[in-house]
C-alpha positions as CSV (number, residue, x, y, z in Angstrom):
1,M,0.0,0.0,0.0
2,P,1.5,3.4,-1.0
3,K,2.3,5.6,2.0
4,K,0.8,9.1,2.1
5,A,3.1,12.1,2.5
6,K,2.9,13.7,5.9
7,D,1.6,16.9,4.4
8,E,-1.2,15.2,2.5
9,P,-4.6,15.8,4.3
10,R,-6.9,12.9,5.1
11,Y,-10.2,12.7,3.3
12,E,-12.1,12.9,6.5
13,D,-10.2,16.1,7.5
14,L,-11.0,17.7,4.1
15,V,-14.7,16.8,4.5
16,E,-14.7,18.4,8.0
17,Q,-13.1,21.5,6.7
18,I,-15.6,21.7,3.8
19,E,-18.5,21.3,6.2
20,T,-17.2,24.1,8.4
21,L,-16.8,26.5,5.4
22,V,-20.4,25.7,4.2
23,E,-21.8,26.3,7.7
24,N,-20.0,29.6,7.9
25,I,-21.2,30.7,4.5
26,E,-24.8,29.6,5.2
27,S,-24.8,31.4,8.5
28,G,-25.0,34.7,6.7
29,E,-22.6,36.2,9.2
30,L,-19.8,36.5,6.6
31,G,-19.5,39.5,4.3
32,L,-19.5,39.0,0.6
33,E,-15.8,39.1,0.1
34,E,-15.2,36.6,3.0
35,S,-18.0,34.3,1.6
36,I,-16.3,34.3,-1.8
37,K,-12.9,33.5,-0.3
38,S,-14.5,30.7,1.7
39,Y,-16.1,29.4,-1.5
40,E,-12.9,29.4,-3.3
41,E,-11.1,27.6,-0.4
42,G,-14.0,25.1,-0.4
43,T,-13.6,24.4,-4.2
44,K,-9.9,23.7,-3.7
45,L,-10.7,21.3,-0.8
46,I,-13.3,19.5,-2.9
47,K,-10.7,19.0,-5.7
48,Q,-8.3,17.5,-3.1
49,A,-11.1,15.3,-1.7
50,R,-12.1,14.1,-5.2
51,A,-8.5,13.2,-6.0
52,I,-8.3,11.0,-2.9
53,L,-11.5,9.3,-3.8
54,D,-10.3,8.7,-7.3
55,Q,-7.2,7.1,-6.0
56,A,-9.2,4.9,-3.6
57,K,-11.5,3.9,-6.5
58,Q,-8.5,2.9,-8.6
59,R,-7.1,0.9,-5.8
60,V,-10.4,-1.0,-5.3
61,E,-10.7,-1.6,-9.0
62,S,-7.2,-2.9,-9.1
63,L,-7.9,-5.2,-6.2
64,N,-11.0,-6.5,-7.8
65,L,-9.1,-7.3,-11.1
66,E,-6.5,-9.1,-9.1
67,E,-9.1,-11.1,-7.2
68,S,-11.0,-12.0,-10.4
69,S,-7.8,-13.2,-12.2
70,D,-7.0,-15.6,-9.3
């Protein structure tokens, strides 16, 4: 199993950060500029989370191929 770099965030941590950003935006307490910055940060986090999910999907598909060829 490939090791993650220490600076790579965990999927669960990314989701938690995204949820916090969404809550802050939805609260209506942020100004427009702060909301936009939070939205931008959220889109970056979502891209990171999707990349992690894509890697996990590839690993599962690879395992399934290995198992079916046995």
